[in-house]
C-alpha positions as CSV (number, residue, x, y, z in Angstrom):
1,M,9.7,8.6,-6.1
2,S,10.2,8.7,-2.4
3,S,8.2,5.5,-2.3
4,R,10.9,3.5,-4.1
5,G,12.5,2.2,-0.9
6,N,9.3,0.6,0.2
7,Q,8.5,-1.0,-3.0
8,R,9.1,-4.7,-4.0
9,R,9.8,-6.2,-7.2
10,G,7.6,-9.4,-8.4
11,P,8.3,-10.5,-12.0
12,N,6.0,-12.9,-13.3
13,R,7.6,-16.4,-12.6
14,N,4.1,-18.5,-12.6
15,N,5.1,-20.6,-15.4
16,E,8.5,-21.6,-13.8
17,I,7.8,-25.2,-13.2
18,G,6.1,-25.7,-16.5
19,Q,9.3,-24.4,-18.4
20,H,11.7,-26.6,-16.6
21,G,9.7,-29.9,-15.8
22,E,11.2,-32.8,-14.4
23,E,14.7,-31.3,-13.8
24,L,13.1,-28.6,-11.4
25,S,11.1,-31.2,-9.7
26,V,14.4,-33.3,-8.8
27,W,16.2,-30.2,-8.0
28,K,13.5,-29.1,-5.3
29,D,13.5,-32.7,-4.0
30,I,17.3,-32.6,-3.5
31,K,17.0,-29.0,-1.8
32,D,14.2,-30.2,0.5
33,R,16.3,-33.3,1.7
34,L,19.7,-31.8,2.1
35,P,18.9,-30.0,5.4
36,G,17.9,-33.4,7.0
37,V,21.4,-34.8,5.6
38,I,23.1,-32.0,7.3
39,D,21.5,-32.7,10.5
40,M,22.6,-36.2,10.4
41,V,26.3,-35.2,9.9
42,N,25.8,-32.6,12.8
43,Q,24.5,-35.3,15.0
44,S,27.4,-37.6,14.2
45,S,29.9,-34.9,15.1
46,A,28.2,-34.3,18.4
47,N,28.3,-38.1,19.0
48,Q,31.8,-38.3,18.2
49,T,32.7,-35.4,20.6
50,A,30.6,-37.3,23.3
51,M,32.7,-40.4,22.8
52,Y,35.9,-38.6,23.2
53,E,34.9,-37.1,26.4
54,Q,33.7,-40.4,27.7
55,D,36.8,-42.0,26.5
56,K,39.1,-39.5,28.4
57,L,36.9,-39.9,31.4
58,C,37.5,-43.7,31.4
59,A,41.2,-43.3,31.0
60,E,41.1,-40.9,34.1
61,K,39.0,-43.1,36.3
62,K,41.2,-46.1,35.3
63,R,44.2,-44.4,36.5
64,N,42.5,-43.7,39.8
65,N,41.1,-47.3,39.9
66,T,37.5,-45.9,40.0
67,M,36.2,-47.1,36.7
68,T,32.9,-48.9,36.6
69,Y,31.1,-51.0,34.2
70,E,28.4,-48.2,33.7
71,D,31.4,-46.1,32.4
72,L,32.4,-48.8,29.9
73,D,29.0,-49.3,28.9
74,K,28.1,-45.8,28.2
75,L,31.2,-45.6,26.0
76,D,30.1,-48.8,24.2
77,Q,26.6,-47.3,23.5
78,L,28.0,-44.1,22.1
79,S,30.3,-46.0,19.8
80,R,27.4,-48.2,18.6
81,Q,25.2,-45.1,18.1
82,G,27.9,-43.3,16.1
83,V,28.4,-46.3,13.8
84,K,24.6,-46.3,13.0
85,Q,24.4,-42.3,12.6
86,N,27.5,-42.6,10.4
87,E,26.0,-45.3,8.2
88,T,22.6,-43.4,7.9
89,A,24.3,-40.1,6.9
90,A,26.5,-41.8,4.3
91,Q,23.6,-43.6,2.9
92,S,21.6,-40.2,2.5
93,L,24.6,-38.7,1.0
94,K,24.9,-41.6,-1.6
95,E,21.1,-41.0,-2.5
96,Q,21.4,-37.1,-3.0
97,I,24.7,-37.8,-5.2
98,E,22.7,-40.3,-7.3
99,K,19.9,-37.7,-7.6
100,I,22.2,-35.2,-8.6
101,K,23.5,-37.4,-11.4
102,V,20.1,-38.0,-12.5
103,L,19.5,-34.1,-12.7
104,R,22.7,-33.7,-14.9
105,A,21.5,-36.3,-17.2
106,I,18.0,-35.0,-17.5
107,V,19.6,-31.4,-18.2
108,K,21.9,-32.9,-20.7
109,H,19.2,-34.8,-22.4
110,N,17.0,-31.7,-22.6
111,E,19.9,-29.6,-24.0
112,E,20.5,-32.1,-26.7
113,A,16.9,-32.4,-27.6
114,Q,16.6,-28.6,-27.8
115,E,19.7,-28.6,-30.1
116,A,18.5,-31.2,-32.3
117,S,15.1,-29.6,-32.5
118,S,16.6,-26.2,-33.5
119,S,18.8,-27.8,-36.1
120,R,15.7,-29.6,-37.9
121,S,13.7,-26.5,-37.7
122,G,16.6,-24.4,-39.2
123,Q,16.8,-22.2,-36.1
124,R,19.9,-20.7,-34.3
125,K,21.7,-23.7,-32.6
126,D,23.7,-21.6,-30.2
127,P,21.2,-20.4,-27.3
128,W,23.8,-17.3,-27.3
129,D,23.0,-16.3,-30.6
130,Y,20.3,-13.7,-29.8
131,P,19.9,-10.4,-31.1
132,E,22.0,-7.7,-29.3
133,D,20.9,-6.5,-26.0
134,S,18.2,-9.3,-25.9
135,P,17.1,-10.5,-22.6
136,M,16.0,-14.0,-21.8
137,P,13.4,-13.7,-20.4
138,S,12.2,-10.0,-19.9
139,P,11.5,-8.8,-16.4
140,N,8.2,-7.0,-15.6
141,S,9.5,-3.5,-16.3
142,S,6.8,-1.6,-14.9
143,V,7.6,-2.8,-11.4
144,Q,10.1,-1.3,-9.0
145,R,12.9,-3.6,-7.5
146,R,13.9,-4.1,-4.0
147,M,17.0,-6.3,-2.9
148,G,15.4,-9.5,-1.7
149,G,12.2,-8.5,-3.1
150,S,9.2,-11.0,-3.6
151,S,6.0,-11.2,-5.6
152,G,2.5,-12.1,-4.5
153,G,0.1,-10.7,-2.1
154,G,0.6,-9.3,1.6
155,K,3.2,-6.9,2.9
156,G,5.2,-5.2,0.1
157,D,2.9,-6.2,-2.6
158,R,3.7,-4.4,-5.8
159,G,0.1,-4.1,-7.1
160,D,-0.1,-0.5,-5.9
161,S,3.2,0.2,-6.5
162,V,4.1,3.8,-7.8
163,P,6.6,4.1,-10.8
164,P,9.4,6.6,-10.7
165,K,7.7,10.2,-11.2
166,Y,9.2,12.5,-13.9
167,P,8.9,16.1,-12.5
168,D,7.3,19.2,-14.3
169,R,10.4,20.6,-16.1
170,S,8.6,23.9,-16.1
171,T,9.8,24.7,-12.5
172,P,13.2,25.9,-11.7
173,A,14.0,23.1,-9.2
174,A,12.9,20.5,-11.7
175,K,15.0,21.9,-14.3
176,A,17.9,22.0,-12.0
177,G,17.4,18.3,-10.8
178,S,16.6,16.9,-14.2
179,A,19.3,18.6,-16.5
180,E,20.5,16.4,-19.1
181,P,24.5,16.0,-19.3
182,Q,26.2,18.2,-21.6
183,P,27.6,16.5,-24.7
184,G,31.4,16.0,-24.6
185,P,34.0,13.7,-25.3
186,S,32.9,11.4,-22.5
187,N,29.2,11.0,-24.0
188,S,29.9,11.3,-27.7
189,V,32.8,9.0,-28.0
190,R,32.7,5.9,-25.4
191,T,35.5,3.5,-25.2
192,K,34.6,-0.3,-26.0
193,Q,34.2,-1.8,-22.6
194,I,35.4,-5.5,-22.1
195,F,33.5,-7.1,-19.1
196,A,34.9,-10.4,-17.3
197,K,33.1,-13.2,-15.2
198,D,32.1,-12.0,-11.9
199,D,32.1,-8.3,-12.7
200,E,29.2,-6.3,-11.0
201,V,27.4,-4.1,-13.6
202,A,24.5,-2.0,-14.2
203,F,22.7,-3.3,-17.1
204,K,19.5,-2.4,-18.9
205,P,17.2,-5.3,-20.5
206,K,15.8,-4.8,-23.6
207,P,12.1,-3.4,-23.4
208,T,9.1,-5.6,-24.4
209,G,6.4,-3.6,-26.3
210,S,5.9,-0.4,-25.3
211,E,7.1,-0.7,-21.7
212,Q,10.5,0.8,-20.7
213,T,13.0,-0.8,-18.6
214,D,15.3,0.7,-15.8
215,W,19.2,0.1,-15.5
216,I,19.4,-2.7,-12.9
217,L,22.2,-4.5,-10.8
218,G,23.7,-7.6,-11.9
219,I,26.7,-9.9,-11.9
220,V,28.3,-11.3,-15.1
221,Q,28.3,-15.1,-15.2
222,E,29.7,-15.9,-18.5
223,V,31.4,-14.5,-21.6
224,R,30.9,-15.9,-25.2
225,G,32.5,-14.8,-28.3
226,E,35.1,-12.2,-29.5
227,G,35.0,-8.6,-30.8
228,K,31.5,-7.5,-32.0
229,S,30.0,-11.0,-31.6
230,R,30.8,-11.1,-27.9
231,R,27.9,-11.6,-25.6
232,Y,27.5,-11.8,-21.9
233,R,25.1,-13.7,-19.5
234,V,24.3,-11.6,-16.7
235,L,22.5,-12.8,-13.4
236,D,19.9,-10.3,-12.1
237,A,20.8,-9.3,-8.4
238,D,17.2,-9.3,-7.3
239,F,15.5,-12.4,-6.3
240,D,12.0,-13.7,-5.5
241,E,11.3,-14.9,-1.9
242,N,8.1,-16.6,-3.1
243,Q,10.1,-18.8,-5.8
244,N,12.8,-20.0,-3.5
245,H,14.9,-17.1,-4.1
246,H,15.1,-17.7,-7.9
247,Q,17.1,-15.2,-10.0
248,K,16.8,-14.6,-13.7
249,D,19.6,-14.2,-16.0
250,F,19.7,-12.2,-19.3
251,R,21.7,-12.4,-22.6
252,T,23.0,-9.2,-23.4
253,S,25.9,-7.2,-24.9
254,A,28.5,-4.6,-23.9
255,S,26.5,-1.5,-25.2
256,S,23.6,-2.2,-22.5
257,M,26.2,-2.6,-19.5
258,I,28.1,-0.1,-17.2
259,L,31.0,-1.6,-15.1
260,I,30.9,-1.1,-11.3
261,P,34.3,-0.7,-9.9
262,R,35.4,-3.3,-7.4
263,E,35.2,-2.6,-3.6
264,G,38.4,-0.8,-2.6
265,T,39.0,0.9,-5.9
266,V,39.9,4.5,-5.5
267,L,37.6,6.8,-7.4
268,P,37.5,10.5,-8.2
269,A,35.2,12.9,-6.4
270,L,32.2,14.1,-8.4
271,E,31.5,17.6,-8.9
272,E,28.2,19.1,-7.7
273,G,25.6,19.4,-10.2
274,K,26.7,16.4,-12.3
275,V,23.9,14.5,-13.6
276,V,24.5,10.4,-12.9
277,L,23.1,7.0,-12.5
278,A,23.0,5.7,-9.1
279,L,21.6,2.9,-7.1
280,Y,18.7,3.8,-5.1
281,P,19.2,2.9,-1.4
282,N,17.8,-0.6,-0.4
283,T,17.1,-1.4,-4.1
284,T,18.7,-3.1,-7.0
285,T,17.6,-0.5,-9.5
286,F,19.7,2.7,-10.8
287,Y,17.9,5.9,-11.5
288,K,18.9,9.4,-12.7
289,A,20.2,11.9,-9.9
290,E,22.1,14.9,-9.5
291,V,25.1,15.2,-7.4
292,M,24.8,17.7,-4.3
293,G,28.2,17.0,-2.9
294,M,30.6,14.2,-1.4
295,E,30.5,12.8,2.2
296,G,34.0,12.0,2.5
297,S,35.5,9.8,-0.4
298,E,33.0,6.7,0.0
299,K,29.5,8.5,-0.1
300,V,27.8,10.8,-2.7
301,N,24.9,12.8,-1.5
302,L,22.4,12.8,-4.3
303,K,18.9,14.2,-5.3
304,F,17.1,11.5,-7.3
305,E,14.9,12.8,-10.2
306,G,11.4,13.2,-8.9
307,E,12.6,14.2,-5.4
308,E,14.0,17.6,-6.2
309,S,11.0,19.4,-4.1
310,S,12.1,17.2,-1.0
311,N,14.7,18.3,1.3
312,T,15.8,14.8,1.8
313,M,19.1,13.7,0.1
314,Q,20.3,10.1,-0.4
315,A,23.6,9.0,0.4
316,V,24.8,6.3,-2.0
317,T,28.4,4.5,-1.9
318,R,30.6,6.0,-4.5
319,R,31.2,2.9,-6.6
320,H,27.4,2.5,-7.2
321,V,27.2,6.0,-8.8
322,V,28.2,5.6,-12.6
323,E,27.9,7.6,-15.7
324,Y,24.5,8.8,-16.8
325,R,22.8,7.0,-19.8
326,A,19.1,7.2,-20.7
C-alpha cells in the first residue's frame, strides 16, 4: 500500500488512432502547427515594439537636429519586416481555421453515419442510452493511478505495480484500521444527489469481467436526461503523457458518484476512528482509510487500509475525504 504514491497508471490506449481515424490525424496536425503560429505572432509583437522605440528615437533626434538617414532606414526596414510577419501569421492562422472547419465536418459526418447505422441495425440512437453506471470505455482497473501518470516502459512503468493490499483482519491493528462503517441513517438511506456540469466528483467505473475498479477522481462534463433517466459524462482527472495527455471520459449515473465539495466550502471536523474514502496523496484514486485526527480545519490525518502497521499517517485535504462506499 505504501507504494501507491510511486506508481503510475497506464490504461491501454493503443487503439486510439484506429478508433478515431482521420479526425485524430487532422487534430494532431493542428496541434503540431499551432506553436509555430504562436511564435509568428510573438515575433510580430516584438517587431512592433522595436518600431515604436525606433520611431520615438527618430522623433527625439529630429527635435535635436541629429537624425540621420540610417535612423530612417532602420525604421523603414522594421516597418517592412512587420508587414511581412503580419501577412505570414495571418495566412497561417487562416490555414489552421480552415483545418478546424474540416475537422468539425469530419466529426459531424462520422456522428451522422454512426447514428444512421445504429438506426438501421435497430440499436440505440442516443450514445448516452447505456445501462446504468456503464463506462465508455473501461479503464485498466488492475493498475493504480497517479496524477499525470503515463503508460509504457521506463521510470514509473506499471508492469510491476503492487495493487492495494488488504490486511489480515485477524490482527487487532487490522481490525481497527479496516472496520466497516456501522449501519445508520446516513448509510441505509441516501438522499438522491443531483450533479451539475464542472462538479468535481469521486466516481467508480463499472468493472469489466472479474476485475474490480477503484473510486477515482473526475469532473462532470455534461448532464443528460431527467429523473431516473439522468446520466452524466465524467472526465477522468488522470491523463497519459505518452498519448498527448489524453483523458478518458465515462458515462455514469448518480449512484456511482460522490460529490466533492468546492474549494472554500466550510466542512465539519471528522471524528477519530471514522471510516472514509480519501484521495491518496499524489494520485487520482480514492482508498478506504481511518480518521486519526484533524490537522486544523483543512487537513485530515489518515491511515489507509493496508498501512495500519506503519507509523506513517497521510495528511489529506478535508474536501477530498468523503463518505465510505465499498
